[in-house]
MINUSE-661874 format. One record per atom (N, C-alpha, C): residue number from 1; atom name; x, y, z. Coordinates in steps of 0.1 Angstrom, whole numbers, plus 5000, padded with zeros to 4 digits. Layout:
<rs>
> NUM	CA	X	Y	Z
...
</rs>
This chain:
<rs>
> 1	N	3606	0682	8260
> 1	CA	3614	0670	8264
> 1	C	3617	0670	8278
> 2	N	3614	0659	8285
> 2	CA	3615	0659	8300
> 2	C	3629	0658	8305
> 3	N	3638	0653	8298
> 3	CA	3652	0652	8303
> 3	C	3659	0665	8302
> 4	N	3664	0670	8314
> 4	CA	3671	0683	8314
> 4	C	3686	0682	8312
> 5	N	3692	0693	8310
> 5	CA	3707	0693	8307
> 5	C	3715	0687	8318
> 6	N	3725	0679	8315
> 6	CA	3734	0673	8324
> 6	C	3729	0662	8333
> 7	N	3717	0657	8330
> 7	CA	3711	0647	8338
> 7	C	3717	0633	8335
> 8	N	3716	0624	8345
> 8	CA	3721	0610	8344
> 8	C	3709	0601	8343
> 9	N	3708	0593	8332
> 9	CA	3697	0585	8329
> 9	C	3701	0570	8330
> 10	N	3695	0563	8339
> 10	CA	3699	0549	8341
> 10	C	3687	0540	8337
> 11	N	3691	0530	8329
> 11	CA	3681	0520	8325
> 11	C	3684	0507	8332
> 12	N	3674	0500	8338
> 12	CA	3677	0487	8344
> 12	C	3665	0478	8340
> 13	N	3669	0465	8339
> 13	CA	3659	0455	8335
> 13	C	3665	0441	8332
> 14	N	3659	0434	8323
> 14	CA	3663	0421	8319
> 14	C	3670	0421	8306
> 15	N	3669	0410	8298
> 15	CA	3677	0409	8286
> 15	C	3672	0419	8275
> 16	N	3660	0424	8276
> 16	CA	3655	0433	8266
> 16	C	3663	0446	8268
> 17	N	3667	0449	8280
> 17	CA	3675	0461	8283
> 17	C	3689	0458	8281
> 18	N	3694	0447	8285
> 18	CA	3708	0443	8285
> 18	C	3713	0443	8270
> 19	N	3708	0434	8262
> 19	CA	3711	0434	8248
> 19	C	3726	0435	8245
> 20	N	3734	0427	8252
> 20	CA	3748	0427	8249
> 20	C	3757	0438	8255
> 21	N	3751	0446	8264
> 21	CA	3758	0457	8270
> 21	C	3770	0453	8278
> 22	N	3771	0440	8283
> 22	CA	3782	0435	8291
> 22	C	3793	0428	8283
> 23	N	3791	0427	8269
> 23	CA	3801	0421	8261
> 23	C	3802	0427	8247
> 24	N	3796	0421	8237
> 24	CA	3799	0425	8223
> 24	C	3793	0439	8220
> 25	N	3783	0444	8227
> 25	CA	3777	0457	8224
> 25	C	3779	0467	8236
> 26	N	3790	0465	8244
> 26	CA	3792	0474	8255
> 26	C	3794	0488	8250
> 27	N	3790	0498	8259
> 27	CA	3784	0497	8272
> 27	C	3769	0499	8272
> 28	N	3763	0501	8260
> 28	CA	3749	0505	8259
> 28	C	3740	0494	8255
> 29	N	3745	0483	8249
> 29	CA	3737	0473	8243
> 29	C	3733	0477	8229
> 30	N	3727	0468	8221
> 30	CA	3722	0472	8208
> 30	C	3707	0471	8206
> 31	N	3700	0474	8217
> 31	CA	3686	0474	8217
> 31	C	3679	0487	8219
> 32	N	3667	0487	8225
> 32	CA	3660	0500	8226
> 32	C	3667	0511	8234
> 33	N	3674	0507	8244
> 33	CA	3681	0517	8252
> 33	C	3691	0525	8244
> 34	N	3698	0518	8235
> 34	CA	3708	0524	8227
> 34	C	3701	0533	8216
> 35	N	3690	0529	8211
> 35	CA	3682	0537	8202
> 35	C	3677	0550	8208
> 36	N	3672	0548	8221
> 36	CA	3667	0560	8228
> 36	C	3678	0570	8230
> 37	N	3689	0565	8235
> 37	CA	3701	0574	8237
> 37	C	3705	0581	8224
> 38	N	3706	0573	8213
> 38	CA	3711	0579	8200
> 38	C	3702	0590	8195
> 39	N	3689	0587	8196
> 39	CA	3680	0597	8190
> 39	C	3678	0610	8199
> 40	N	3678	0607	8213
> 40	CA	3678	0619	8222
> 40	C	3690	0627	8220
> 41	N	3702	0621	8220
> 41	CA	3714	0628	8219
> 41	C	3715	0636	8206
> 42	N	3710	0629	8195
> 42	CA	3711	0636	8182
> 42	C	3701	0648	8181
> 43	N	3690	0647	8188
> 43	CA	3680	0658	8188
> 43	C	3683	0669	8198
> 44	N	3690	0665	8209
> 44	CA	3692	0675	8219
> 44	C	3707	0674	8224
> 45	N	3717	0677	8215
> 45	CA	3731	0675	8218
> 45	C	3735	0685	8229
> 46	N	3729	0696	8230
> 46	CA	3733	0706	8240
> 46	C	3730	0702	8254
> 47	N	3722	0692	8256
> 47	CA	3718	0688	8270
> 47	C	3729	0679	8276
> 48	N	3738	0673	8268
> 48	CA	3749	0665	8273
> 48	C	3745	0656	8284
> 49	N	3736	0647	8281
> 49	CA	3731	0637	8290
> 49	C	3741	0626	8292
> 50	N	3740	0619	8304
> 50	CA	3748	0607	8307
> 50	C	3739	0596	8307
> 51	N	3743	0585	8300
> 51	CA	3734	0573	8299
> 51	C	3741	0561	8305
> 52	N	3734	0553	8312
> 52	CA	3739	0541	8318
> 52	C	3729	0529	8316
> 53	N	3734	0518	8312
> 53	CA	3726	0506	8310
> 53	C	3730	0496	8321
> 54	N	3720	0491	8329
> 54	CA	3722	0481	8339
> 54	C	3713	0470	8337
> 55	N	3709	0466	8325
> 55	CA	3701	0454	8322
> 55	C	3710	0442	8324
> 56	N	3703	0431	8329
> 56	CA	3710	0418	8330
> 56	C	3700	0407	8325
> 57	N	3704	0400	8314
> 57	CA	3696	0390	8309
> 57	C	3691	0380	8319
> 58	N	3679	0376	8318
> 58	CA	3673	0365	8326
> 58	C	3667	0370	8339
> 59	N	3669	0383	8342
> 59	CA	3664	0388	8355
> 59	C	3649	0388	8357
> 60	N	3645	0384	8369
> 60	CA	3632	0387	8374
> 60	C	3633	0398	8384
> 61	N	3622	0402	8390
> 61	CA	3622	0413	8400
> 61	C	3629	0408	8412
> 62	N	3630	0395	8415
> 62	CA	3638	0390	8426
> 62	C	3653	0393	8424
> 63	N	3658	0390	8411
> 63	CA	3672	0393	8408
> 63	C	3674	0408	8409
> 64	N	3665	0416	8404
> 64	CA	3666	0430	8405
> 64	C	3668	0435	8419
> 65	N	3661	0429	8428
> 65	CA	3662	0433	8442
> 65	C	3675	0430	8448
> 66	N	3681	0419	8443
> 66	CA	3694	0415	8449
> 66	C	3706	0424	8445
> 67	N	3704	0431	8433
> 67	CA	3714	0440	8429
> 67	C	3710	0455	8428
> 68	N	3699	0458	8434
> 68	CA	3693	0471	8433
> 68	C	3702	0482	8438
> 69	N	3707	0480	8450
> 69	CA	3715	0491	8456
> 69	C	3728	0494	8448
> 70	N	3734	0483	8443
> 70	CA	3746	0485	8435
> 70	C	3743	0491	8421
> 71	N	3733	0486	8414
> 71	CA	3731	0489	8400
> 71	C	3720	0500	8398
> 72	N	3713	0503	8408
> 72	CA	3703	0514	8406
> 72	C	3706	0526	8416
> 73	N	3705	0523	8429
> 73	CA	3707	0534	8438
> 73	C	3721	0540	8438
> 74	N	3731	0532	8437
> 74	CA	3745	0537	8437
> 74	C	3748	0545	8425
> 75	N	3741	0543	8414
> 75	CA	3743	0551	8402
> 75	C	3738	0565	8403
> 76	N	3731	0568	8413
> 76	CA	3726	0582	8416
> 76	C	3719	0588	8403
> 77	N	3709	0581	8398
> 77	CA	3702	0586	8386
> 77	C	3694	0598	8389
> 78	N	3693	0607	8379
> 78	CA	3683	0617	8379
> 78	C	3670	0611	8374
> 79	N	3671	0602	8364
> 79	CA	3660	0595	8359
> 79	C	3664	0580	8359
> 80	N	3654	0572	8364
> 80	CA	3656	0557	8365
> 80	C	3645	0551	8357
> 81	N	3649	0544	8346
> 81	CA	3640	0536	8338
> 81	C	3640	0522	8341
> 82	N	3628	0516	8344
> 82	CA	3627	0502	8348
> 82	C	3617	0495	8339
> 83	N	3622	0484	8333
> 83	CA	3613	0475	8326
> 83	C	3617	0461	8330
> 84	N	3608	0455	8338
> 84	CA	3610	0441	8344
> 84	C	3597	0434	8344
> 85	N	3597	0421	8344
> 85	CA	3585	0413	8345
> 85	C	3583	0402	8335
> 86	N	3590	0403	8323
> 86	CA	3588	0393	8313
> 86	C	3592	0380	8318
> 87	N	3604	0379	8324
> 87	CA	3608	0366	8329
> 87	C	3600	0361	8341
> 88	N	3595	0370	8349
> 88	CA	3586	0367	8361
> 88	C	3574	0359	8356
> 89	N	3569	0363	8344
> 89	CA	3557	0356	8338
> 89	C	3561	0344	8330
> 90	N	3571	0346	8322
> 90	CA	3575	0336	8312
> 90	C	3579	0323	8319
> 91	N	3586	0324	8330
> 91	CA	3590	0311	8337
> 91	C	3578	0302	8340
> 92	N	3567	0308	8343
> 92	CA	3555	0300	8346
> 92	C	3551	0292	8334
> 93	N	3555	0296	8322
> 93	CA	3551	0289	8309
> 93	C	3563	0281	8304
> 94	N	3574	0280	8312
> 94	CA	3586	0273	8307
> 94	C	3588	0260	8315
> 95	N	3585	0249	8308
> 95	CA	3586	0236	8315
> 95	C	3599	0234	8323
> 96	N	3598	0230	8336
> 96	CA	3610	0228	8344
> 96	C	3614	0241	8351
> 97	N	3609	0252	8348
> 97	CA	3613	0265	8354
> 97	C	3602	0272	8362
> 98	N	3591	0265	8364
> 98	CA	3580	0271	8370
> 98	C	3583	0277	8384
> 99	N	3592	0271	8391
> 99	CA	3595	0276	8405
> 99	C	3602	0289	8404
> 100	N	3607	0293	8393
> 100	CA	3614	0306	8391
> 100	C	3604	0317	8388
> 101	N	3592	0314	8385
> 101	CA	3581	0324	8382
> 101	C	3579	0332	8395
> 102	N	3575	0345	8393
> 102	CA	3572	0354	8404
> 102	C	3557	0357	8403
> 103	N	3550	0354	8413
> 103	CA	3535	0356	8413
> 103	C	3533	0371	8413
> 104	N	3521	0375	8409
> 104	CA	3518	0389	8407
> 104	C	3518	0397	8420
> 105	N	3514	0391	8431
> 105	CA	3514	0399	8444
> 105	C	3529	0401	8448
> 106	N	3538	0391	8447
> 106	CA	3552	0393	8450
> 106	C	3558	0403	8441
> 107	N	3554	0402	8428
> 107	CA	3560	0412	8418
> 107	C	3556	0426	8422
> 108	N	3544	0429	8425
> 108	CA	3539	0442	8428
> 108	C	3546	0447	8441
> 109	N	3546	0439	8451
> 109	CA	3552	0442	8464
> 109	C	3567	0445	8463
> 110	N	3574	0437	8456
> 110	CA	3589	0439	8454
> 110	C	3592	0451	8446
> 111	N	3585	0452	8435
> 111	CA	3588	0464	8426
> 111	C	3585	0477	8433
> 112	N	3573	0477	8440
> 112	CA	3570	0489	8447
> 112	C	3581	0493	8458
> 113	N	3586	0483	8465
> 113	CA	3596	0486	8475
> 113	C	3609	0491	8469
> 114	N	3613	0485	8457
> 114	CA	3625	0489	8450
> 114	C	3623	0504	8445
> 115	N	3612	0507	8439
> 115	CA	3610	0520	8434
> 115	C	3610	0530	8446
> 116	N	3604	0527	8457
> 116	CA	3603	0536	8468
> 116	C	3617	0539	8473
> 117	N	3625	0528	8474
> 117	CA	3639	0530	8479
> 117	C	3647	0539	8470
> 118	N	3646	0537	8457
> 118	CA	3654	0545	8447
> 118	C	3649	0560	8448
> 119	N	3637	0563	8449
> 119	CA	3632	0576	8449
> 119	C	3636	0583	8463
> 120	N	3634	0576	8474
> 120	CA	3637	0581	8487
> 120	C	3652	0585	8488
> 121	N	3661	0576	8483
> 121	CA	3675	0578	8485
> 121	C	3681	0588	8475
> 122	N	3676	0587	8463
> 122	CA	3683	0595	8452
> 122	C	3674	0607	8448
> 123	N	3661	0607	8450
> 123	CA	3653	0618	8445
> 123	C	3650	0617	8430
> 124	N	3653	0605	8424
> 124	CA	3652	0604	8410
> 124	C	3637	0604	8405
> 125	N	3635	0608	8393
> 125	CA	3622	0606	8386
> 125	C	3623	0592	8379
> 126	N	3611	0586	8378
> 126	CA	3610	0572	8373
> 126	C	3603	0572	8359
> 127	N	3608	0563	8351
> 127	CA	3602	0558	8338
> 127	C	3599	0544	8340
> 128	N	3586	0540	8339
> 128	CA	3582	0526	8341
> 128	C	3576	0521	8328
> 129	N	3582	0510	8323
> 129	CA	3578	0504	8311
> 129	C	3571	0491	8313
> 130	N	3560	0488	8307
> 130	CA	3553	0475	8308
> 130	C	3561	0464	8304
> 131	N	3559	0452	8310
> 131	CA	3563	0440	8304
> 131	C	3554	0437	8292
> 132	N	3559	0430	8282
> 132	CA	3551	0427	8270
> 132	C	3552	0413	8265
> 133	N	3543	0409	8257
> 133	CA	3544	0396	8250
> 133	C	3539	0399	8236
> 134	N	3547	0396	8226
> 134	CA	3544	0400	8212
> 134	C	3534	0390	8206
> 135	N	3522	0391	8210
> 135	CA	3511	0382	8206
> 135	C	3498	0391	8205
> 136	N	3492	0390	8194
> 136	CA	3480	0398	8192
> 136	C	3467	0393	8199
> 137	N	3467	0380	8201
> 137	CA	3455	0374	8207
> 137	C	3455	0376	8222
> 138	N	3446	0384	8227
> 138	CA	3447	0388	8241
> 138	C	3442	0376	8250
> 139	N	3435	0366	8245
> 139	CA	3431	0354	8252
> 139	C	3442	0344	8253
> 140	N	3453	0345	8246
> 140	CA	3464	0335	8247
> 140	C	3469	0336	8261
> 141	N	3471	0325	8268
> 141	CA	3474	0325	8283
> 141	C	3485	0334	8287
> 142	N	3497	0333	8280
> 142	CA	3508	0341	8284
> 142	C	3505	0356	8282
> 143	N	3499	0359	8271
> 143	CA	3495	0373	8268
> 143	C	3485	0378	8278
> 144	N	3475	0370	8282
> 144	CA	3466	0374	8292
> 144	C	3473	0377	8306
> 145	N	3482	0368	8309
> 145	CA	3489	0370	8322
> 145	C	3498	0383	8321
> 146	N	3504	0385	8310
> 146	CA	3513	0397	8308
> 146	C	3505	0409	8309
> 147	N	3493	0410	8304
> 147	CA	3484	0421	8306
> 147	C	3481	0424	8320
> 148	N	3480	0414	8329
> 148	CA	3477	0416	8343
> 148	C	3489	0423	8349
> 149	N	3501	0418	8346
> 149	CA	3513	0424	8352
> 149	C	3515	0439	8346
> 150	N	3512	0441	8334
> 150	CA	3513	0454	8328
> 150	C	3504	0464	8336
> 151	N	3492	0459	8340
> 151	CA	3483	0467	8347
> 151	C	3489	0471	8361
> 152	N	3497	0463	8367
> 152	CA	3504	0466	8379
> 152	C	3514	0477	8377
> 153	N	3521	0477	8366
> 153	CA	3531	0487	8363
> 153	C	3524	0500	8360
> 154	N	3513	0500	8353
> 154	CA	3505	0512	8350
> 154	C	3500	0519	8363
> 155	N	3496	0510	8373
> 155	CA	3491	0515	8386
> 155	C	3503	0521	8394
> 156	N	3515	0515	8393
> 156	CA	3526	0520	8400
> 156	C	3531	0533	8394
> 157	N	3530	0534	8381
> 157	CA	3533	0547	8375
> 157	C	3525	0558	8380
> 158	N	3512	0556	8382
> 158	CA	3504	0566	8388
> 158	C	3508	0569	8402
> 159	N	3510	0559	8410
> 159	CA	3514	0561	8424
> 159	C	3526	0569	8426
> 160	N	3536	0567	8416
> 160	CA	3549	0574	8418
> 160	C	3550	0586	8409
> 161	N	3539	0590	8402
> 161	CA	3540	0601	8393
> 161	C	3551	0599	8382
> 162	N	3552	0587	8378
> 162	CA	3562	0583	8368
> 162	C	3558	0584	8354
> 163	N	3567	0585	8345
> 163	CA	3565	0584	8331
> 163	C	3561	0570	8328
> 164	N	3550	0567	8321
> 164	CA	3546	0553	8318
> 164	C	3548	0551	8303
> 165	N	3555	0540	8300
> 165	CA	3557	0536	8286
> 165	C	3549	0523	8284
> 166	N	3539	0524	8276
> 166	CA	3530	0513	8273
> 166	C	3535	0505	8262
> 167	N	3545	0496	8265
> 167	CA	3551	0489	8254
> 167	C	3542	0478	8248
> 168	N	3533	0472	8256
> 168	CA	3524	0463	8250
> 168	C	3515	0470	8239
> 169	N	3510	0481	8243
> 169	CA	3502	0489	8234
> 169	C	3509	0492	8221
> 170	N	3522	0495	8222
> 170	CA	3531	0498	8211
> 170	C	3531	0486	8201
> 171	N	3533	0474	8207
> 171	CA	3534	0462	8199
> 171	C	3520	0459	8193
> 172	N	3509	0461	8201
> 172	CA	3496	0459	8196
> 172	C	3493	0467	8183
> 173	N	3499	0479	8183
> 173	CA	3497	0488	8171
> 173	C	3503	0482	8159
> 174	N	3515	0476	8160
> 174	CA	3521	0470	8148
> 174	C	3516	0456	8145
> 175	N	3511	0449	8155
> 175	CA	3506	0436	8153
> 175	C	3492	0436	8146
> 176	N	3486	0448	8146
> 176	CA	3473	0449	8139
> 176	C	3476	0449	8124
> 177	N	3488	0450	8119
> 177	CA	3492	0450	8105
> 177	C	3502	0440	8101
> 178	N	3507	0432	8111
> 178	CA	3518	0423	8107
> 178	C	3519	0412	8117
> 179	N	3525	0400	8114
> 179	CA	3526	0389	8123
> 179	C	3536	0391	8134
> 180	N	3535	0384	8145
> 180	CA	3544	0385	8156
> 180	C	3559	0382	8151
> 181	N	3560	0373	8142
> 181	CA	3573	0368	8137
> 181	C	3581	0379	8131
> 182	N	3574	0390	8126
> 182	CA	3582	0401	8121
> 182	C	3590	0409	8131
> 183	N	3586	0407	8144
> 183	CA	3591	0415	8155
> 183	C	3600	0407	8164
> 184	N	3597	0394	8165
> 184	CA	3605	0385	8174
> 184	C	3602	0371	8171
> 185	N	3612	0363	8170
> 185	CA	3611	0349	8167
> 185	C	3604	0341	8178
> 186	N	3605	0345	8190
> 186	CA	3599	0338	8201
> 186	C	3588	0346	8209
> 187	N	3584	0357	8203
> 187	CA	3574	0366	8209
> 187	C	3579	0373	8222
> 188	N	3592	0372	8225
> 188	CA	3597	0378	8237
> 188	C	3609	0387	8234
> 189	N	3619	0382	8226
> 189	CA	3631	0389	8224
> 189	C	3631	0396	8210
> 190	N	3629	0409	8209
> 190	CA	3627	0415	8197
> 190	C	3640	0416	8189
> 191	N	3638	0416	8175
> 191	CA	3649	0420	8167
> 191	C	3650	0435	8167
> 192	N	3659	0440	8158
> 192	CA	3661	0455	8158
> 192	C	3648	0462	8155
> 193	N	3640	0458	8145
> 193	CA	3627	0465	8143
> 193	C	3618	0465	8156
> 194	N	3618	0454	8163
> 194	CA	3610	0453	8175
> 194	C	3615	0463	8186
> 195	N	3629	0464	8187
> 195	CA	3634	0473	8196
> 195	C	3631	0488	8192
> 196	N	3630	0490	8179
> 196	CA	3626	0503	8174
> 196	C	3612	0506	8179
> 197	N	3603	0496	8179
> 197	CA	3589	0499	8184
> 197	C	3590	0503	8198
> 198	N	3598	0496	8206
> 198	CA	3599	0500	8221
> 198	C	3605	0514	8222
> 199	N	3616	0517	8215
> 199	CA	3623	0530	8215
> 199	C	3613	0541	8211
> 200	N	3605	0539	8201
> 200	CA	3596	0549	8197
> 200	C	3586	0552	8208
> 201	N	3581	0542	8215
> 201	CA	3572	0544	8226
> 201	C	3579	0552	8237
> 202	N	3592	0549	8240
> 202	CA	3599	0557	8250
> 202	C	3601	0571	8246
> 203	N	3604	0574	8233
> 203	CA	3606	0587	8229
> 203	C	3594	0596	8229
> 204	N	3582	0589	8226
> 204	CA	3570	0596	8227
> 204	C	3566	0599	8242
> 205	N	3569	0590	8251
> 205	CA	3565	0592	8265
> 205	C	3574	0603	8271
> 206	N	3586	0604	8266
> 206	CA	3595	0615	8271
> 206	C	3594	0628	8264
> 207	N	3585	0628	8254
> 207	CA	3584	0641	8247
> 207	C	3596	0644	8238
> 208	N	3603	0634	8234
> 208	CA	3615	0636	8226
> 208	C	3613	0633	8212
</rs>
């Protein structure tokens, strides 16, 4: 297992990470981050890890940049997990919100700069998770665009020697046997079983 004793693990991202961590499900949310924490702590109680959730619903990489120093760098993580991009893509497919979409070049440039700053200032290790769209048909427009952004994350993971969590591949595995509606009503916001799919991918990537 990659997480060492006493380390501080910070998760940051959008609503998939947030999951009520600022209100009814404070402080960890009731999504994948909470599941990862619960299973890692249960399996490795002697490591006494500290867990922090800094997800904010609705965020794009632009929003992440605006709060990066306060919510990522200032937390002084030993490990920083980043999953962002779903809203950057989704806005382009949301009537009236197209101007909020973040093009792939800006997405890559901004995310790279944020990751570089976090690593340079804190010395943290990174966990980078792909954006996903819970849709089996790879030619569906939003799914096809999501795969392009996920490829950016995979490339950044190599560049930063980060742990890469292939969340789209995790959903593709279950979608081979079940409809998208089993995992999310809107193909974006998973229910608890969908969050378990994500958490399972994280645990495997961390060797936990």
